[in-house]
C-alpha positions as CSV (number, residue, x, y, z in Angstrom):
1,X,36.0,-13.6,3.7
2,X,36.3,-10.2,2.0
3,X,37.7,-10.0,-1.2
4,X,38.2,-7.1,-3.8
5,X,35.7,-8.8,-5.9
6,X,33.2,-8.3,-2.7
7,X,34.5,-5.4,-2.4
8,X,33.7,-4.4,-6.1
9,X,30.6,-5.6,-6.4
10,X,29.4,-4.0,-3.2
11,X,30.1,-0.5,-4.9
12,X,28.2,-1.2,-7.7
13,X,25.5,-2.1,-5.9
14,X,25.6,1.4,-4.5
15,X,26.1,3.4,-7.9
16,X,22.3,5.3,-8.8
17,X,20.3,3.6,-11.2
18,X,20.4,7.5,-13.2
19,X,23.8,6.6,-13.6
20,X,23.3,3.2,-15.3
21,X,20.2,3.7,-17.5
22,X,22.2,6.9,-18.9
23,X,25.1,5.0,-19.8
24,X,22.6,2.6,-21.2
25,X,21.1,3.3,-24.7
26,X,18.1,6.0,-23.9
27,X,16.4,7.1,-26.8
28,X,14.8,10.2,-27.6
29,X,10.9,8.2,-27.6
30,X,11.7,7.0,-23.8
31,X,12.9,10.7,-23.2
32,X,10.0,12.2,-24.2
33,X,8.1,9.1,-22.3
34,X,9.8,10.3,-18.9
35,X,8.9,13.6,-19.5
36,X,4.9,12.9,-20.4
37,X,5.1,11.0,-17.1
38,X,6.7,13.4,-15.0
39,X,4.7,16.4,-15.8
40,X,1.5,14.1,-14.9
41,X,2.9,13.2,-11.6
42,X,4.3,16.8,-10.7
43,X,0.7,18.2,-11.2
44,X,-0.7,15.1,-9.0
45,X,2.5,15.9,-6.1
46,X,2.1,19.7,-6.2
47,X,-1.3,19.5,-4.7
48,X,-0.5,16.7,-2.1
49,X,2.8,18.4,-1.3
50,X,0.9,21.8,0.3
51,X,-2.0,19.5,1.5
52,X,0.8,17.2,3.6
53,X,3.0,20.4,5.0
54,X,-0.4,22.3,6.4
55,X,-1.4,18.8,7.4
56,X,1.9,18.8,10.2
57,X,1.3,22.3,11.0
58,X,3.9,23.8,9.0
59,X,4.0,26.3,6.0
60,X,2.5,25.2,2.8
61,X,5.7,26.4,0.8
62,X,8.2,23.9,2.8
63,X,5.9,21.2,1.4
64,X,7.2,22.1,-2.1
65,X,10.7,22.9,-1.3
66,X,10.6,19.3,-0.1
67,X,8.5,17.9,-3.3
68,X,11.7,19.8,-5.5
69,X,15.0,19.3,-3.3
70,X,14.1,15.7,-2.2
71,X,12.2,14.2,-5.2
72,X,15.1,15.4,-7.5
73,X,17.7,13.6,-5.3
74,X,15.5,10.9,-4.4
75,X,15.4,9.7,-8.5
76,X,19.0,11.5,-9.7
77,X,20.7,9.3,-6.8
78,X,18.5,6.7,-6.1
79,X,18.4,3.0,-6.2
80,X,15.1,2.8,-8.0
81,X,14.4,3.3,-11.8
82,X,10.5,4.7,-11.6
83,X,10.8,5.3,-7.8
84,X,8.6,9.1,-6.7
85,X,10.3,11.2,-3.6
86,X,8.6,13.8,-1.9
87,X,6.7,14.9,1.1
88,X,4.7,11.4,2.6
89,X,1.8,11.3,4.8
90,X,3.1,9.2,6.9
91,X,5.0,12.0,8.6
92,X,2.4,14.5,8.9
93,X,1.7,13.1,12.4
94,X,5.1,12.6,14.0
95,X,6.2,16.5,12.2
96,X,2.9,17.9,14.0
97,X,4.1,16.8,17.3
98,X,7.8,18.1,17.1
99,X,6.5,21.0,15.1
100,X,4.8,22.2,19.0
101,X,7.7,20.8,20.9
102,X,10.7,21.7,19.1
103,X,9.4,24.3,17.1
104,X,10.6,24.6,13.0
105,X,13.9,25.2,13.8
106,X,13.7,21.6,15.0
107,X,11.6,20.0,12.5
108,X,14.4,21.0,10.3
109,X,17.1,19.8,12.7
110,X,14.9,16.7,12.8
111,X,15.0,16.2,9.2
112,X,18.6,16.7,8.7
113,X,19.8,13.9,11.4
114,X,17.1,11.3,10.0
115,X,19.0,12.1,6.9
116,X,22.6,11.0,8.5
117,X,20.7,8.2,10.3
118,X,19.6,6.9,6.2
119,X,23.1,7.2,5.3
120,X,24.6,4.9,7.9
121,X,21.9,3.1,7.2
122,X,22.5,2.1,3.3
123,X,26.4,1.8,4.2
124,X,25.6,-0.4,6.9
125,X,24.0,-2.2,4.6
126,X,20.7,-2.5,7.0
127,X,18.7,-2.3,2.8
128,X,18.1,-5.7,3.1
129,X,17.0,-6.4,6.4
130,X,14.7,-3.3,6.9
131,X,11.9,-5.4,5.0
132,X,12.6,-8.0,7.7
133,X,10.2,-5.6,10.2
134,X,7.0,-7.5,10.9
135,X,4.6,-7.1,8.7
136,X,1.7,-6.7,12.0
137,X,3.9,-3.6,13.3
138,X,4.1,-2.0,9.4
139,X,-0.4,-2.1,9.5
140,X,-0.7,-0.8,12.9
141,X,1.8,2.2,12.3
142,X,-0.3,3.0,8.8
143,X,-4.0,2.0,10.4
144,X,-3.4,4.3,13.5
145,X,-1.3,6.9,11.6
146,X,-4.2,7.3,9.4
147,X,-6.9,7.7,12.4
148,X,-4.8,10.4,14.2
149,X,-4.3,11.9,10.4
150,X,-8.1,12.0,9.7
151,X,-9.1,12.9,13.0
152,X,-6.6,16.0,13.0
153,X,-8.4,17.3,9.7
154,X,-11.8,18.0,11.4
155,X,-10.4,21.4,12.6
156,X,-10.3,23.0,9.5
157,X,-12.4,21.0,7.5
158,X,-15.2,22.4,9.7
159,X,-14.0,25.5,9.9
160,X,-13.9,25.6,13.7
161,X,-12.7,28.7,15.3
162,X,-10.4,27.6,18.0
163,X,-6.4,27.7,19.0
164,X,-4.0,24.7,18.0
165,X,-5.3,21.7,18.1
166,X,-4.1,19.2,21.1
167,X,-1.7,16.6,19.9
168,X,-3.3,13.5,22.2
169,X,-6.2,11.9,20.5
170,X,-8.8,12.2,23.7
171,X,-7.6,15.7,24.4
172,X,-8.1,16.4,20.4
173,X,-12.2,15.0,20.3
174,X,-13.0,17.2,23.5
175,X,-11.3,20.3,22.2
176,X,-13.7,19.6,19.0
177,X,-17.1,18.7,20.8
178,X,-16.3,22.3,23.4
179,X,-15.9,24.3,20.1
180,X,-18.5,22.0,17.7
181,X,-20.7,25.2,17.8
182,X,-18.2,27.1,16.4
183,X,-18.6,25.5,12.8
184,X,-18.8,27.1,9.2
185,X,-21.1,26.2,7.3
186,X,-19.5,27.7,4.2
187,X,-16.3,25.7,5.3
188,X,-18.0,22.5,5.8
189,X,-19.9,22.5,2.5
190,X,-16.6,23.3,0.4
191,X,-15.3,20.3,2.6
192,X,-17.6,17.7,1.1
193,X,-17.5,19.3,-2.3
194,X,-14.0,18.5,-2.4
195,X,-14.8,14.9,-1.1
196,X,-17.6,14.1,-4.0
197,X,-15.3,15.6,-6.3
198,X,-12.4,13.4,-5.2
199,X,-14.5,10.5,-4.9
200,X,-16.3,10.5,-8.6
201,X,-13.4,10.9,-10.2
202,X,-11.3,8.3,-9.2
203,X,-14.4,6.5,-9.2
204,X,-15.6,7.3,-12.9
205,X,-12.8,9.4,-14.1
206,X,-9.3,7.4,-12.7
207,X,-6.9,8.8,-15.3
208,X,-7.7,12.8,-13.6
209,X,-5.7,14.4,-10.9
210,X,-8.7,13.9,-8.4
211,X,-7.1,16.5,-6.0
212,X,-6.2,19.3,-8.3
213,X,-9.2,19.3,-10.4
214,X,-11.2,19.3,-7.1
215,X,-8.8,22.1,-5.3
216,X,-8.6,23.8,-8.5
217,X,-13.1,23.7,-9.0
218,X,-13.8,24.8,-5.4
219,X,-11.3,27.7,-5.0
220,X,-12.6,29.0,-8.3
221,X,-15.9,28.7,-6.7
222,X,-15.3,30.4,-3.0
223,X,-13.0,33.2,-4.9
224,X,-16.0,34.5,-7.5
225,X,-18.1,34.1,-4.8
226,X,-16.3,35.2,-2.0
227,X,-16.7,33.4,0.7
228,X,-16.1,34.1,4.1
229,X,-14.3,30.9,4.7
230,X,-10.1,30.3,5.6
231,X,-7.4,29.6,3.3
232,X,-3.8,28.9,2.7
233,X,-3.5,33.2,2.0
234,X,-5.6,34.4,4.4
235,X,-3.4,32.2,7.4
236,X,0.1,31.4,6.0
237,X,0.2,34.6,3.8
238,X,1.9,34.6,0.2
239,X,3.8,31.9,-0.7
240,X,6.7,32.4,-2.4
241,X,8.3,31.6,-6.2
242,X,11.4,30.5,-5.4
243,X,13.2,28.1,-3.1
244,X,15.6,29.8,-0.1
245,X,19.1,29.8,0.3
246,X,21.0,26.3,2.1
247,X,21.0,26.9,5.3
248,X,21.6,24.5,8.8
249,X,19.8,25.6,12.0
250,X,21.8,26.6,14.9
251,X,21.0,23.6,17.7
252,X,23.0,23.2,20.6
253,X,24.6,19.3,21.3
254,X,21.6,18.6,24.3
255,X,18.9,19.6,21.6
256,X,20.0,17.7,19.3
257,X,20.2,14.7,21.5
258,X,16.6,15.3,22.2
259,X,15.9,15.6,18.9
260,X,17.4,11.7,17.9
261,X,14.6,9.5,19.1
262,X,12.6,11.4,16.5
263,X,15.2,11.5,14.0
264,X,15.6,7.8,14.3
265,X,11.4,7.4,14.2
266,X,11.6,9.3,10.8
267,X,14.5,7.8,9.4
268,X,12.7,3.8,10.1
269,X,9.6,5.4,8.6
270,X,11.4,6.5,5.7
271,X,13.3,3.3,5.3
272,X,10.2,1.0,5.2
273,X,8.5,3.1,3.3
274,X,10.9,3.9,0.3
275,X,11.7,-0.2,0.5
276,X,8.3,-0.8,-0.1
277,X,7.4,1.9,-2.6
278,X,10.5,-0.2,-4.4
279,X,9.4,-3.2,-3.7
280,X,6.1,-2.5,-5.0
281,X,7.2,-0.9,-7.9
282,X,10.3,-3.6,-9.2
283,X,6.6,-5.9,-9.0
284,X,4.8,-4.0,-11.2
285,X,7.6,-3.8,-14.1
286,X,10.0,-6.0,-13.5
287,X,13.5,-3.5,-12.8
288,X,15.5,-4.5,-9.9
289,X,16.5,-2.0,-7.1
290,X,18.9,-1.6,-4.9
291,X,18.2,-1.1,-1.6
292,X,20.7,0.2,-0.1
293,X,21.5,2.7,-2.8
294,X,17.9,3.7,-2.7
295,X,18.6,4.6,1.7
296,X,21.5,6.4,0.9
297,X,19.8,8.7,-1.6
298,X,16.7,9.2,0.8
299,X,19.6,10.1,3.0
300,X,20.9,13.0,1.1
301,X,17.6,14.0,0.4
302,X,16.7,14.6,3.5
303,X,19.9,16.1,4.8
304,X,18.9,18.6,1.1
305,X,15.0,19.2,2.2
306,X,16.5,20.1,5.6
307,X,19.0,22.5,4.5
308,X,16.7,24.2,1.9
309,X,13.8,24.3,4.0
310,X,12.0,21.6,3.5
311,X,10.5,18.1,5.6
312,X,11.1,14.9,5.9
313,X,10.7,12.8,2.9
314,X,10.5,9.3,1.3
315,X,9.2,7.4,-2.3
316,X,5.8,7.7,-2.5
317,X,4.3,4.3,-3.3
318,X,0.9,6.2,-5.1
319,X,3.0,8.9,-6.9
320,X,5.5,5.8,-8.1
321,X,2.1,4.1,-9.2
322,X,1.5,6.4,-11.2
323,X,4.9,7.6,-12.9
324,X,4.8,3.6,-14.2
325,X,1.2,3.7,-15.5
326,X,2.4,6.9,-17.0
327,X,5.0,5.2,-18.9
328,X,7.9,6.3,-17.5
329,X,11.3,4.2,-17.8
330,X,14.1,5.7,-16.0
331,X,14.6,8.3,-13.0
332,X,14.5,11.3,-15.5
333,X,10.7,11.2,-15.1
334,X,11.1,11.3,-11.0
335,X,13.3,14.6,-12.1
336,X,11.1,16.0,-14.6
337,X,8.4,16.0,-11.8
338,X,10.5,18.2,-9.2
339,X,11.3,20.6,-11.8
340,X,7.5,21.2,-12.5
341,X,6.8,21.5,-9.0
342,X,9.2,24.5,-9.2
343,X,7.7,25.6,-13.0
344,X,4.2,24.9,-10.7
345,X,5.2,26.6,-7.3
346,X,6.9,30.1,-9.5
347,X,3.6,30.3,-12.3
348,X,0.8,29.6,-9.7
349,X,2.1,30.9,-6.0
350,X,-0.7,33.5,-6.1
351,X,-3.7,31.4,-7.5
352,X,-2.9,28.7,-4.4
353,X,-2.5,31.0,-1.8
354,X,-6.7,31.1,-2.6
355,X,-7.1,27.2,-2.0
356,X,-9.8,27.1,1.3
357,X,-8.2,24.8,4.3
358,X,-11.3,22.9,4.1
359,X,-10.8,21.3,0.8
360,X,-6.9,21.0,1.8
361,X,-8.7,18.8,5.1
362,X,-10.8,16.9,2.3
363,X,-8.2,15.9,0.4
364,X,-5.7,14.9,3.8
365,X,-9.0,12.7,4.7
366,X,-8.9,10.7,1.7
367,X,-5.4,10.3,2.2
368,X,-6.0,9.2,5.8
369,X,-8.6,6.7,4.2
370,X,-6.1,5.4,1.8
371,X,-3.3,5.0,4.2
372,X,-5.4,3.2,6.6
373,X,-5.6,-1.0,4.7
374,X,-9.0,-1.0,6.3
375,X,-9.2,-4.5,4.5
376,X,-5.8,-5.9,5.8
377,X,-5.9,-3.9,9.2
378,X,-9.2,-6.3,10.1
379,X,-8.0,-9.3,8.1
380,X,-5.2,-9.1,10.4
381,X,-7.5,-10.7,13.3
382,X,-7.8,-13.8,12.1
383,X,-4.0,-14.3,12.4
384,X,-2.5,-16.4,15.3
385,X,-2.8,-14.0,18.8
386,X,0.7,-13.1,18.7
387,X,-0.1,-11.2,15.7
388,X,-3.0,-9.8,16.5
389,X,-1.3,-8.5,19.7
390,X,1.7,-6.5,17.8
391,X,-1.0,-5.4,16.1
392,X,-3.8,-4.0,18.7
393,X,-0.2,-3.1,20.8
394,X,1.4,-0.8,17.6
395,X,-1.8,0.4,16.6
396,X,-3.0,2.1,20.1
397,X,0.2,2.9,20.9
398,X,0.4,5.4,17.9
399,X,-3.4,6.2,18.5
400,X,-3.4,7.1,22.3
401,X,0.8,7.9,22.8
402,X,3.2,8.8,20.1
403,X,4.6,7.5,17.0
404,X,7.9,6.8,18.5
405,X,6.5,5.0,21.3
406,X,4.5,3.0,19.3
407,X,8.1,2.0,16.6
408,X,10.3,1.5,19.7
409,X,7.5,-1.0,21.9
410,X,5.9,-2.4,18.8
411,X,9.5,-3.8,17.1
412,X,10.3,-5.1,21.3
413,X,6.8,-6.9,21.1
414,X,7.8,-8.2,17.7
415,X,11.1,-9.6,18.7
416,X,9.9,-11.1,22.1
417,X,7.0,-12.7,20.7
418,X,9.7,-14.3,17.9
419,X,11.5,-15.5,19.8
420,X,9.2,-17.4,22.4
421,X,7.8,-18.7,19.1
422,X,11.1,-19.6,17.7
423,X,11.7,-21.3,21.4
424,X,8.9,-23.9,21.3
425,X,9.7,-24.3,18.0
426,X,12.9,-25.5,18.7
427,X,11.9,-28.2,21.3
428,X,15.3,-27.5,22.6
429,X,16.1,-30.6,24.7
430,X,14.0,-33.8,24.2
431,X,15.1,-37.2,25.6
432,X,15.9,-39.6,22.3
433,X,14.6,-42.6,24.7
434,X,11.2,-41.8,24.8
435,X,10.5,-40.7,21.0
436,X,9.4,-43.0,18.4
437,X,12.5,-45.1,17.0
438,X,13.9,-43.7,13.9
439,X,14.2,-45.8,10.8
440,X,15.8,-43.5,8.7
441,X,19.5,-44.7,7.0
442,X,21.1,-41.1,8.1
443,X,24.9,-42.1,10.1
444,X,23.4,-40.4,13.3
445,X,19.6,-42.7,13.2
446,X,20.8,-45.4,15.7
447,X,17.7,-48.4,17.0
448,X,17.6,-47.6,20.7
449,X,19.1,-50.7,21.8
450,X,22.7,-49.8,20.1
451,X,22.3,-46.9,22.8
452,X,24.3,-48.5,26.1
453,X,22.6,-48.7,29.6
454,X,24.5,-46.0,31.2
455,X,24.7,-43.2,28.4
456,X,21.7,-40.4,28.1
457,X,21.4,-39.5,25.0
458,X,19.1,-36.2,24.6
459,X,19.2,-33.7,21.2
460,X,18.6,-30.0,20.8
461,X,16.5,-28.9,17.7
462,X,16.3,-26.0,16.3
463,X,18.6,-22.4,16.9
464,X,20.7,-22.9,20.2
465,X,19.9,-19.4,21.8
466,X,19.0,-17.4,24.9
467,X,15.9,-18.0,24.5
468,X,16.2,-21.7,25.4
469,X,19.0,-22.3,27.4
470,X,17.3,-22.6,30.5
471,X,16.5,-26.1,29.4
472,X,19.4,-27.6,29.1
473,X,20.5,-26.4,32.9
474,X,17.7,-28.0,34.3
475,X,18.6,-31.8,32.3
476,X,20.9,-33.2,34.6
477,X,18.1,-32.6,38.1
478,X,15.8,-34.5,36.2
479,X,17.7,-37.7,35.9
480,X,17.7,-40.0,38.6
481,X,21.1,-40.0,38.4
482,X,23.8,-38.8,36.8
483,X,24.9,-40.9,33.9
484,X,28.1,-42.4,32.7
485,X,27.9,-40.6,29.3
486,X,25.9,-37.8,27.8
487,X,25.8,-37.1,25.0
488,X,24.0,-34.1,23.4
489,X,23.0,-34.5,19.8
490,X,23.2,-31.3,17.8
491,X,22.7,-32.1,14.3
492,X,19.8,-30.1,13.9
493,X,21.1,-27.1,15.6
494,X,21.5,-24.6,12.4
495,X,23.5,-21.4,14.5
496,X,24.2,-21.0,18.3
497,X,24.9,-17.2,19.9
498,X,26.8,-16.8,22.9
499,X,24.0,-17.5,25.3
500,X,23.7,-20.8,24.0
501,X,27.7,-21.5,24.2
502,X,27.7,-19.8,27.8
503,X,25.0,-22.9,28.7
504,X,27.0,-25.6,27.2
505,X,30.2,-23.9,29.4
506,X,28.2,-24.1,32.6
507,X,26.3,-27.4,31.6
508,X,30.0,-29.1,31.3
509,X,30.8,-28.1,34.3
510,X,28.0,-29.4,35.9
511,X,28.5,-32.5,34.4
512,X,31.9,-32.7,35.1
513,X,31.2,-31.5,38.8
514,X,29.0,-35.2,38.7
515,X,31.3,-36.8,37.3
516,X,29.7,-37.5,34.1
517,X,31.5,-37.0,30.4
518,X,29.3,-34.8,28.0
519,X,29.8,-35.3,24.5
520,X,28.8,-33.2,21.8
521,X,27.9,-35.5,18.1
522,X,26.6,-33.8,15.3
523,X,28.2,-31.0,15.8
524,X,29.5,-29.2,11.8
525,X,29.8,-26.0,9.6
526,X,28.9,-22.7,11.3
527,X,28.4,-24.0,15.1
528,X,31.9,-26.0,15.0
529,X,33.0,-23.1,13.8
530,X,31.6,-20.8,16.7
531,X,32.2,-23.3,19.4
532,X,35.9,-23.1,18.5
533,X,35.8,-19.0,18.0
534,X,34.8,-19.6,22.1
535,X,37.3,-22.4,22.8
536,X,34.2,-24.6,23.5
537,X,36.5,-27.1,22.0
538,X,39.2,-26.5,24.1
539,X,37.5,-27.1,27.7
540,X,35.3,-30.5,26.7
541,X,38.0,-31.7,24.5
542,X,37.9,-32.0,20.9
543,X,38.6,-35.7,21.2
544,X,34.2,-35.8,22.8
545,X,33.1,-33.9,19.8
546,X,31.6,-35.8,17.1
547,X,30.7,-35.0,13.9
548,X,28.3,-38.2,13.5
549,X,26.5,-39.7,16.1
550,X,27.3,-43.2,15.2
551,X,31.1,-42.7,16.1
552,X,30.1,-41.2,19.0
553,X,28.4,-44.3,20.7
554,X,31.3,-46.3,19.1
555,X,33.3,-43.7,21.8
556,X,30.9,-44.4,24.4
557,X,31.0,-48.0,24.3
558,X,35.1,-48.0,24.4
559,X,34.9,-45.8,27.0
560,X,32.9,-48.1,29.1
561,X,33.9,-51.0,28.8
562,X,37.4,-49.4,29.6
563,X,36.1,-48.3,33.3
564,X,34.9,-51.5,33.7
565,X,38.0,-53.2,33.2
566,X,39.5,-50.6,35.2
567,X,36.9,-50.9,38.1
568,X,37.1,-55.2,37.8
569,X,41.0,-54.5,38.2
570,X,40.4,-52.4,41.1
């Protein structure tokens, strides 16, 4: 029953954490800690926002627009105290494909649509269910994305003189091989230097913002020595110092429909990554998050990003962890982080334009390695074969086809394998006479000699759903002759779906055709309510449905006694 108190509780879970934190005692000390953390994370996020945009073949300022607008809204409206949002490397692969197929306006519209879908997810309460997406699907996706992202950076990393990099994985490497002779030794040197500096800092100076320091050093070197390599400015022009005016790209209805699958993929990925980040943050701090509130905030942030010319955004695990380690305690740090990105864009736009593209490619190569989860990926090969099959299916489709196909097929494969597993575990229909004698004192544990000869007793163990209904249909055909009474024991059935009830209806009709009385025992709770809602109780007869096997057997003995008496009289 959905009461007013339940409604109030539901509304309470949608109140942003920023409102809850600021209503509580918020000290000056906590404020300065949040400001420090926000400044630190903003410095880290600035180069990553640029790298994510360029990796997706998007103008670099659009990554900054996303970091400012979406980063601010996610912290202001989100359901986590310390979540940091912004552009993510997870989206690079799918955004690259959208840009090639639909252009910039298509990317903006897909971002806008993904925001709407995320809001619907949150309002529908899907935040509690996204966590049930199998780990093998998530790992296959992230590792596949990492491989595609890694392979897409070799044009800039080597300074190859070639056109747009093909989306197809095989064609991409063929194009690299054909243009390998055009590589720029200076670009490769800058890329390798960036890699070396980042790896060194992460190992020995973990507190340093490795990407920012590395990019600063190699940019100064390339600028001072006037190295002949491609930079952000030479390819994309000067970065702006302000946000654009909000606007919505014009699209025809049929064009919007073509973008829905991509938008749905973006929304699912954003939901998975943001809630995963929030769960990790919860484990690091102990502060509970509100999943549905977080999804709604992610949706509004993506709508805002699309309106201001940005790209898709989600919660970032690495930036959130850095925020926590910097001492953040409220969403104020996330809002400060967005302000720092804007301030850096305003002050240093001319300098940012001098960053070599090979250096940004090196940053993305490091990002792809971090997100590959190679150890987890290889460890999953020790899992059951069905999980390995799902993992490899999702990984292969992500690398060789595209992310949308990987998400769709991966979820379908995982669902079918789960249903097969549940069907096997259910062992649905088993002949009680062929099992060991039960010794429990439970009302449904009856010694076999108490079961009359003309009674067949079967049971269903586990969920009674469409994956197991075919077994029930063949039960009567397996018997040498139809029994006078067939007792179907259902005390171990926790749930029944429409297919199960339909199978039960057909089984009753088959029993009726063979002049066999069907009796149900052990039917209680939710299963009994579902049977009544489907009117199975009226079909079978309420007097033929029992809560315990004891009473079902007593009824059977009395029924057989009456039948024998009638037969003797006739």
